[in-house]
FIDO-677718 format. One record per residue (C-alpha): residue number from 0; residue in one letter; x, y, z. Coordinates in Angstrom, 1 decimal, decimal comma, padded with zeros to 4 digits, m for minus. Each point is the difference from the previous one (the first is absolute). Layout:
N
+------+-------+--------+--------+--------+
! voba ! torgu !     xx !     yy !     zz !
+------+-------+--------+--------+--------+
!  NUM !     a !      X !      Y !      Z !
...
+------+-------+--------+--------+--------+
***
This chain:
327
+------+-------+--------+--------+--------+
! voba ! torgu !     xx !     yy !     zz !
+------+-------+--------+--------+--------+
!    0 !     m !  083,7 ! m029,9 ! m012,4 !
!    1 !     r ! m001,0 !  002,6 !  002,5 !
!    2 !     n !  003,4 ! m000,3 !  002,3 !
!    3 !     n !  002,3 ! m000,3 ! m002,9 !
!    4 !     y ! m001,5 !  001,3 ! m003,0 !
!    5 !     g ! m002,0 !  003,0 !  001,7 !
!    6 !     v ! m003,2 ! m001,2 ! m001,7 !
!    7 !     k ! m003,2 !  002,0 !  001,7 !
!    8 !     s ! m002,8 ! m001,3 ! m002,0 !
!    9 !     v ! m001,5 ! m003,1 ! m001,5 !
!   10 !     v ! m002,6 ! m000,2 ! m002,5 !
!   11 !     t ! m001,8 ! m003,5 ! m000,3 !
!   12 !     k ! m002,7 ! m001,1 ! m003,0 !
!   13 !     i ! m003,0 ! m000,1 !  001,3 !
!   14 !     s ! m002,4 ! m001,1 ! m003,1 !
!   15 !     e ! m000,7 !  000,6 ! m003,8 !
!   16 !     g ! m003,5 !  001,1 ! m001,5 !
!   17 !     t ! m002,8 ! m001,6 !  001,7 !
!   18 !     y !  001,3 ! m003,7 ! m000,4 !
!   19 !     y !  003,5 ! m000,3 !  001,8 !
!   20 !     h !  001,3 !  000,1 !  003,7 !
!   21 !     d !  003,7 ! m000,6 !  000,5 !
!   22 !     y !  000,3 ! m002,5 !  002,6 !
!   23 !     t !  003,2 !  000,9 !  001,2 !
!   24 !     a ! m001,1 !  003,8 !  001,2 !
!   25 !     a ! m001,1 ! m001,0 !  003,4 !
!   26 !     n !  003,0 ! m001,5 !  000,6 !
!   27 !     n !  002,2 !  002,6 ! m001,5 !
!   28 !     i ! m002,3 !  002,8 !  002,3 !
!   29 !     s !  000,8 ! m001,9 !  003,1 !
!   30 !     t !  003,6 ! m000,4 ! m000,5 !
!   31 !     a !  001,0 !  003,3 ! m001,4 !
!   32 !     q ! m001,9 !  001,4 !  003,3 !
!   33 !     a !  002,0 ! m002,6 !  002,2 !
!   34 !     a !  003,0 !  001,6 ! m001,6 !
!   35 !     g ! m000,9 !  003,7 !  001,0 !
!   36 !     l ! m000,8 !  000,7 ! m003,5 !
!   37 !     y ! m002,9 !  002,4 ! m001,6 !
!   38 !     i ! m002,0 ! m002,4 ! m002,1 !
!   39 !     n ! m002,5 !  001,2 ! m002,7 !
!   40 !     g ! m001,8 ! m001,9 ! m002,8 !
!   41 !     y ! m000,6 !  000,3 ! m003,6 !
!   42 !     h ! m002,5 ! m001,1 ! m002,4 !
!   43 !     y !  000,4 ! m000,7 ! m003,6 !
!   44 !     a ! m002,6 !  001,8 ! m001,8 !
!   45 !     k ! m002,5 ! m001,4 ! m002,8 !
!   46 !     y ! m002,5 !  002,8 ! m000,3 !
!   47 !     k ! m001,1 !  001,7 ! m002,8 !
!   48 !     t ! m002,8 !  002,0 !  001,4 !
!   49 !     e ! m000,8 !  001,9 !  003,2 !
!   50 !     f ! m002,5 ! m002,4 !  001,0 !
!   51 !     q !  002,8 ! m002,8 ! m000,4 !
!   52 !     a !  002,5 !  001,8 !  002,0 !
!   53 !     v ! m002,4 ! m000,1 !  002,9 !
!   54 !     a ! m000,8 ! m003,5 ! m000,2 !
!   55 !     e !  004,0 ! m000,9 !  000,1 !
!   56 !     a !  000,5 !  002,5 !  002,7 !
!   57 !     d ! m002,7 ! m001,8 !  002,1 !
!   58 !     y !  001,5 ! m003,3 ! m000,7 !
!   59 !     a !  003,8 !  001,3 !  000,6 !
!   60 !     s ! m001,0 !  001,8 !  003,2 !
!   61 !     a ! m002,1 ! m003,0 !  001,5 !
!   62 !     l !  002,8 ! m002,3 ! m000,7 !
!   63 !     a !  002,5 !  002,5 !  001,6 !
!   64 !     k ! m002,0 ! m000,3 !  003,1 !
!   65 !     q ! m000,3 ! m003,4 !  000,0 !
!   66 !     d !  004,0 ! m000,6 ! m000,5 !
!   67 !     g !  000,7 !  002,6 !  002,9 !
!   68 !     l !  001,1 !  002,9 ! m001,7 !
!   69 !     p ! m000,1 !  003,1 !  002,6 !
!   70 !     i ! m002,4 !  002,6 ! m000,4 !
!   71 !     g !  001,8 !  003,3 ! m001,3 !
!   72 !     a !  002,3 ! m002,4 ! m002,2 !
!   73 !     v !  000,1 !  000,8 ! m003,7 !
!   74 !     l ! m002,0 ! m002,2 ! m002,6 !
!   75 !     v !  001,4 !  000,6 ! m003,2 !
!   76 !     a ! m001,4 !  000,3 ! m003,3 !
!   77 !     d !  002,4 ! m001,6 ! m002,4 !
!   78 !     v ! m001,4 !  001,1 ! m003,5 !
!   79 !     e !  002,2 ! m001,3 ! m003,0 !
!   80 !     d ! m002,2 ! m002,7 ! m001,3 !
!   81 !     g !  000,5 !  000,0 ! m003,9 !
!   82 !     s ! m004,1 ! m000,5 ! m000,1 !
!   83 !     q ! m000,2 !  003,7 !  001,1 !
!   84 !     a !  001,8 !  001,6 ! m002,6 !
!   85 !     g ! m002,7 !  001,3 ! m002,0 !
!   86 !     l ! m001,2 !  001,7 !  002,1 !
!   87 !     t ! m000,6 !  003,9 !  000,0 !
!   88 !     k !  002,0 !  001,6 !  002,5 !
!   89 !     s ! m002,9 !  001,6 !  001,8 !
!   90 !     q ! m001,7 ! m003,4 !  000,2 !
!   91 !     m !  003,3 ! m001,3 !  001,8 !
!   92 !     n !  000,0 !  003,2 !  002,3 !
!   93 !     a ! m003,7 ! m001,0 !  001,1 !
!   94 !     n !  000,5 ! m003,6 !  000,7 !
!   95 !     n !  003,2 !  000,5 !  001,8 !
!   96 !     k ! m001,6 !  002,8 !  002,1 !
!   97 !     a ! m003,0 ! m002,5 !  000,6 !
!   98 !     f !  002,0 ! m002,9 !  000,9 !
!   99 !     m !  002,3 !  002,2 !  002,8 !
!  100 !     n ! m003,5 !  001,9 !  001,3 !
!  101 !     q ! m001,4 ! m003,5 !  000,8 !
!  102 !     v !  003,0 ! m001,3 !  001,5 !
!  103 !     a !  000,0 !  003,1 !  002,4 !
!  104 !     k ! m003,7 ! m001,8 !  001,1 !
!  105 !     y !  001,9 ! m002,8 !  001,7 !
!  106 !     g !  002,3 !  002,2 !  002,0 !
!  107 !     y !  003,0 ! m000,2 ! m002,5 !
!  108 !     r !  002,0 !  002,7 ! m001,9 !
!  109 !     s !  000,9 ! m000,6 ! m003,8 !
!  110 !     d !  002,3 !  000,7 ! m002,7 !
!  111 !     v !  000,6 ! m000,9 ! m003,6 !
!  112 !     y !  002,9 ! m001,9 ! m000,9 !
!  113 !     t !  000,6 ! m000,4 ! m004,0 !
!  114 !     m !  003,2 !  000,1 ! m002,6 !
!  115 !     g !  001,7 !  003,2 ! m000,6 !
!  116 !     s ! m001,2 ! m000,1 ! m004,0 !
!  117 !     w ! m003,8 !  000,1 !  001,6 !
!  118 !     v !  000,7 !  003,1 !  002,1 !
!  119 !     n ! m002,0 !  002,7 ! m001,5 !
!  120 !     n ! m000,5 ! m001,7 ! m003,1 !
!  121 !     r ! m002,6 ! m002,4 !  001,1 !
!  122 !     f ! m001,2 !  002,0 !  002,8 !
!  123 !     v !  001,0 !  002,9 !  002,1 !
!  124 !     v !  002,5 ! m000,9 !  003,1 !
!  125 !     p ! m000,4 !  003,2 !  002,1 !
!  126 !     t !  003,4 !  001,5 !  001,6 !
!  127 !     g !  000,3 ! m001,5 !  003,6 !
!  128 !     t ! m002,0 ! m003,1 ! m000,9 !
!  129 !     g !  001,1 ! m003,3 ! m002,0 !
!  130 !     w !  002,7 ! m002,7 !  000,4 !
!  131 !     i !  001,6 ! m000,7 ! m003,6 !
!  132 !     a !  001,6 ! m002,6 ! m001,3 !
!  133 !     s !  003,2 !  000,6 ! m002,3 !
!  134 !     y !  003,2 ! m002,0 ! m000,1 !
!  135 !     p !  003,3 !  001,7 ! m001,1 !
!  136 !     y !  003,1 ! m002,1 ! m000,9 !
!  137 !     n !  001,6 !  001,2 !  003,1 !
!  138 !     a ! m002,3 !  001,7 !  002,4 !
!  139 !     s !  003,2 !  001,3 !  002,1 !
!  140 !     g ! m000,3 !  003,7 !  000,8 !
!  141 !     k ! m003,4 !  000,4 ! m001,8 !
!  142 !     s ! m003,2 !  001,6 !  001,4 !
!  143 !     w ! m002,3 ! m000,6 ! m002,6 !
!  144 !     y ! m003,9 !  001,0 !  000,8 !
!  145 !     s !  001,2 !  001,9 !  003,2 !
!  146 !     s ! m003,1 !  002,0 ! m000,2 !
!  147 !     n ! m002,5 ! m002,8 !  000,5 !
!  148 !     n !  000,1 ! m002,4 !  003,1 !
!  149 !     g !  002,3 ! m002,6 ! m001,3 !
!  150 !     w !  001,9 ! m001,5 ! m002,8 !
!  151 !     q !  000,6 ! m003,9 ! m000,4 !
!  152 !     w !  003,2 !  000,0 ! m001,6 !
!  153 !     g !  000,5 ! m003,8 ! m000,3 !
!  154 !     s ! m001,7 ! m003,2 !  000,2 !
!  155 !     t !  003,0 ! m002,8 !  000,4 !
!  156 !     y !  001,6 !  001,2 !  003,1 !
!  157 !     k !  001,1 ! m002,5 !  002,3 !
!  158 !     f !  000,4 !  000,3 !  003,9 !
!  159 !     q !  002,6 ! m002,0 !  001,8 !
!  160 !     g ! m001,8 ! m002,4 !  001,9 !
!  161 !     s ! m003,4 !  000,1 ! m002,0 !
!  162 !     y ! m001,0 ! m002,3 ! m002,7 !
!  163 !     g ! m000,7 !  001,2 ! m003,3 !
!  164 !     n ! m000,3 !  003,3 ! m001,9 !
!  165 !     f ! m001,6 !  003,0 !  001,3 !
!  166 !     d ! m001,4 !  003,3 ! m001,7 !
!  167 !     v !  001,8 !  002,8 !  001,8 !
!  168 !     s ! m001,0 !  004,0 !  000,3 !
!  169 !     q !  001,0 !  003,3 !  001,3 !
!  170 !     l ! m002,3 !  002,0 !  002,2 !
!  171 !     y ! m000,3 !  003,7 ! m000,2 !
!  172 !     t ! m002,7 !  000,6 !  002,2 !
!  173 !     n ! m001,2 ! m001,6 !  003,3 !
!  174 !     f ! m003,4 ! m001,2 ! m002,0 !
!  175 !     y !  000,8 ! m003,9 !  000,6 !
!  176 !     t !  001,5 !  000,3 !  003,6 !
!  177 !     a ! m002,7 !  002,1 !  001,3 !
!  178 !     d ! m003,2 ! m000,2 !  002,0 !
!  179 !     q !  000,3 ! m003,6 !  001,4 !
!  180 !     a !  001,8 ! m001,2 !  003,0 !
!  181 !     a !  003,0 ! m002,1 ! m001,2 !
!  182 !     k !  001,0 ! m002,6 !  002,6 !
!  183 !     v !  003,2 !  001,0 !  001,4 !
!  184 !     d !  002,4 ! m002,9 !  000,6 !
!  185 !     p !  002,5 !  000,4 !  002,9 !
!  186 !     r !  002,8 ! m000,9 ! m002,5 !
!  187 !     a ! m001,0 !  003,1 ! m002,1 !
!  188 !     s !  003,7 !  001,4 !  000,9 !
!  189 !     i !  002,0 ! m002,6 ! m001,2 !
!  190 !     s !  001,3 !  000,5 ! m003,6 !
!  191 !     n !  003,3 ! m000,4 ! m001,7 !
!  192 !     v ! m000,3 !  002,4 ! m002,6 !
!  193 !     v !  002,7 !  002,5 ! m000,8 !
!  194 !     s ! m000,1 !  003,0 ! m002,2 !
!  195 !     v !  002,8 !  001,4 ! m002,1 !
!  196 !     k ! m000,2 !  004,0 !  001,3 !
!  197 !     g ! m000,5 !  002,8 ! m002,8 !
!  198 !     n ! m002,3 !  001,1 ! m002,3 !
!  199 !     d !  001,6 !  000,8 ! m003,0 !
!  200 !     y !  001,8 ! m002,7 ! m002,1 !
!  201 !     k !  003,1 ! m001,1 !  001,2 !
!  202 !     a !  001,7 ! m003,5 !  000,2 !
!  203 !     y !  001,9 ! m001,3 !  002,8 !
!  204 !     a !  002,4 ! m003,0 !  000,1 !
!  205 !     t ! m000,4 ! m003,2 !  002,1 !
!  206 !     f !  002,5 ! m002,0 !  001,4 !
!  207 !     n !  001,1 ! m003,3 !  000,7 !
!  208 !     g !  000,6 ! m001,5 !  003,6 !
!  209 !     k !  003,8 !  000,9 ! m000,4 !
!  210 !     g ! m001,0 !  003,6 ! m000,4 !
!  211 !     m !  001,1 !  000,4 ! m003,8 !
!  212 !     a ! m002,7 !  001,6 ! m002,1 !
!  213 !     n ! m002,1 ! m002,4 ! m002,6 !
!  214 !     i ! m000,1 !  000,9 ! m003,7 !
!  215 !     g ! m003,3 !  000,1 ! m001,8 !
!  216 !     t ! m002,4 ! m000,4 !  003,3 !
!  217 !     n ! m000,1 !  004,1 !  000,6 !
!  218 !     v ! m003,1 !  000,9 !  002,0 !
!  219 !     i ! m002,0 !  003,0 ! m000,8 !
!  220 !     s ! m001,4 !  002,9 !  002,5 !
!  221 !     g ! m003,5 ! m000,4 !  001,0 !
!  222 !     s !  000,1 ! m003,8 ! m000,5 !
!  223 !     d ! m001,3 ! m002,7 !  002,7 !
!  224 !     w !  001,8 ! m003,2 !  001,1 !
!  225 !     i ! m000,9 ! m002,7 !  002,3 !
!  226 !     s !  003,0 ! m000,5 !  002,0 !
!  227 !     a !  001,1 ! m003,7 !  001,2 !
!  228 !     s !  002,2 !  001,1 !  003,1 !
!  229 !     i !  002,2 !  002,7 !  001,1 !
!  230 !     v !  003,8 ! m000,6 !  000,0 !
!  231 !     a !  003,2 !  002,0 !  000,8 !
!  232 !     v !  002,4 !  000,7 ! m002,5 !
!  233 !     n !  002,9 !  002,3 !  001,4 !
!  234 !     d ! m002,3 !  000,4 !  003,4 !
!  235 !     r ! m002,6 !  001,6 ! m002,4 !
!  236 !     p ! m003,3 ! m001,3 ! m000,4 !
!  237 !     y ! m001,3 ! m001,4 ! m003,8 !
!  238 !     y ! m003,3 ! m001,5 ! m000,6 !
!  239 !     v !  000,3 ! m003,1 ! m002,2 !
!  240 !     i ! m002,3 ! m000,1 ! m002,9 !
!  241 !     g !  001,3 ! m002,8 ! m002,1 !
!  242 !     v !  002,4 ! m002,6 ! m000,1 !
!  243 !     d !  003,4 !  001,9 !  000,8 !
!  244 !     t ! m001,9 !  003,1 ! m000,6 !
!  245 !     l !  000,2 !  002,5 !  002,5 !
!  246 !     i ! m001,0 !  003,8 !  000,3 !
!  247 !     p !  001,3 !  002,1 !  003,0 !
!  248 !     q ! m002,7 !  001,3 !  002,3 !
!  249 !     a !  001,7 !  003,4 ! m000,8 !
!  250 !     i ! m001,7 !  000,2 ! m003,1 !
!  251 !     t ! m003,2 ! m000,5 !  001,0 !
!  252 !     t ! m002,9 !  002,1 !  001,6 !
!  253 !     f !  001,1 ! m002,0 !  003,3 !
!  254 !     k !  003,3 !  002,0 !  000,1 !
!  255 !     d !  000,8 !  000,6 !  003,3 !
!  256 !     k ! m003,3 ! m001,3 !  001,4 !
!  257 !     l ! m001,0 ! m003,2 !  001,5 !
!  258 !     v ! m004,0 ! m001,2 !  000,2 !
!  259 !     i ! m000,8 ! m002,9 !  002,1 !
!  260 !     n ! m001,2 ! m002,9 ! m001,9 !
!  261 !     y ! m002,2 ! m001,4 !  002,7 !
!  262 !     r ! m003,8 ! m000,6 !  000,5 !
!  263 !     s ! m001,8 !  003,1 !  000,5 !
!  264 !     d ! m001,3 ! m001,1 !  003,5 !
!  265 !     y !  003,4 ! m001,0 !  001,2 !
!  266 !     g !  003,5 !  001,3 !  000,3 !
!  267 !     v !  003,4 ! m001,0 !  000,1 !
!  268 !     n !  003,3 !  000,0 !  002,4 !
!  269 !     a !  002,5 !  002,4 !  000,1 !
!  270 !     y !  003,4 ! m001,1 !  001,4 !
!  271 !     n !  002,9 !  001,7 !  001,6 !
!  272 !     s !  003,6 !  000,0 ! m001,5 !
!  273 !     e !  000,5 ! m003,1 !  002,5 !
!  274 !     g ! m002,9 ! m002,1 ! m001,7 !
!  275 !     q ! m002,4 !  000,4 !  002,8 !
!  276 !     a ! m003,6 !  000,7 ! m000,9 !
!  277 !     i ! m001,2 !  003,2 !  001,4 !
!  278 !     k ! m003,1 ! m000,1 !  002,0 !
!  279 !     d ! m003,4 !  000,9 ! m001,2 !
!  280 !     s !  001,9 !  001,3 ! m003,0 !
!  281 !     n ! m002,8 ! m002,2 ! m002,3 !
!  282 !     q ! m002,4 !  002,8 !  001,2 !
!  283 !     t !  001,9 !  002,8 ! m001,8 !
!  284 !     f !  001,3 ! m001,8 ! m003,2 !
!  285 !     k ! m003,6 ! m000,9 ! m001,7 !
!  286 !     g ! m000,6 ! m001,8 ! m002,9 !
!  287 !     g !  000,1 !  002,6 ! m002,7 !
!  288 !     s !  001,6 !  002,5 !  001,6 !
!  289 !     e !  002,9 !  002,2 ! m001,5 !
!  290 !     w !  003,3 !  000,7 !  001,6 !
!  291 !     k !  003,4 !  002,0 ! m000,9 !
!  292 !     t !  002,7 ! m002,3 ! m000,5 !
!  293 !     s !  003,4 !  000,4 ! m001,5 !
!  294 !     d !  001,5 ! m001,9 ! m003,3 !
!  295 !     k !  002,0 ! m002,2 !  002,0 !
!  296 !     l ! m001,1 ! m003,3 !  001,9 !
!  297 !     t !  001,7 ! m000,9 !  003,3 !
!  298 !     n !  000,7 ! m003,8 !  001,0 !
!  299 !     v ! m001,8 ! m000,4 !  003,5 !
!  300 !     p !  001,2 ! m003,0 !  002,3 !
!  301 !     n ! m002,2 ! m002,7 ! m000,2 !
!  302 !     v ! m002,3 !  002,2 ! m001,8 !
!  303 !     g !  001,6 !  000,0 ! m003,5 !
!  304 !     l ! m000,2 !  003,1 ! m002,7 !
!  305 !     c ! m002,0 !  002,7 !  001,4 !
!  306 !     y ! m001,1 !  003,9 ! m000,8 !
!  307 !     k !  001,0 !  002,4 !  002,6 !
!  308 !     v ! m003,3 !  002,3 !  000,8 !
!  309 !     a !  001,2 !  001,9 !  003,3 !
!  310 !     t !  003,2 !  000,5 !  002,3 !
!  311 !     d ! m000,2 ! m003,8 !  001,0 !
!  312 !     e ! m002,8 ! m002,0 ! m001,6 !
!  313 !     y !  000,2 ! m002,0 ! m003,3 !
!  314 !     i ! m002,7 ! m001,7 ! m001,7 !
!  315 !     p !  000,9 ! m003,5 ! m001,8 !
!  316 !     i ! m000,2 !  000,4 ! m003,7 !
!  317 !     q ! m002,3 ! m003,0 ! m000,6 !
!  318 !     y ! m002,9 !  002,7 !  001,5 !
!  319 !     a !  000,6 !  002,5 ! m002,8 !
!  320 !     q ! m002,0 !  000,5 ! m003,0 !
!  321 !     g !  001,7 ! m001,7 ! m002,7 !
!  322 !     s !  001,4 ! m002,7 !  002,1 !
!  323 !     g ! m001,8 ! m002,9 ! m001,6 !
!  324 !     f ! m001,8 ! m000,5 !  003,3 !
!  325 !     n ! m003,6 ! m001,0 ! m000,5 !
!  326 !     g ! m001,5 ! m000,5 !  003,4 !
+------+-------+--------+--------+--------+
***
């Protein structure tokens, strides 16, 4: 999820009321950390009074510590239960504040998650706080609730290689990626995401392996795609984003640019035009580094298709972001 989709942070359920502990929380926390992601937790709130809010904060915080949630992480109050609908706005505001203040005593930060219809109707969500759920028919190009910390725009997202559906959100601040030390996986530089260039709406044609334009499969500026490999069409680099569906590198943010797709603690060898490895070049071409190149691939003897990065220095395409290389 991190390497191929750009996911930065995970929020896992910790508890509910003062009676339920999510048994998956500890494993979710440890595996998210092992993947180099920020990890936060949430508590499904049932409180109706400030006293109950404090009790639930104590319960949630104790379990969060037990599960390994790092100090400085966010422990969110998920406030949307139907039993709270009859409370006054002032009571809800007071309850949420009591929960958040109590959580802070355990070393956690806090926020409020709720549905869009409750925002400023059931309680106040100040600008610069809040994580709001509201699902449009099509979230593409939208930035709802951009004055808050985050917007949850879907609940049935599927990530390739992961089982089940996921809630997915757009973060607008660093609130959920701050004040904790994320474990950095040395493979963090490995990614196969490619982005179509441009901020304004524009449609670009895709092509088949023969270089002919496909019909009805245009890609839109600003969209991200996972590339399975890089191939040459008339010596030009193309990303393979589907079955016989290719996009030219020239229409992406990688136009005339090579990003080394390798572990951040290692580098890759460059080769000369005769196919000989250049000594110590791996000290220069580190994972994640960027290099100017041209919109043309070179077939180097005994190496294969390469990007030219200097007068007589070539990097094999399998070490470029978007090549499908996974480490």
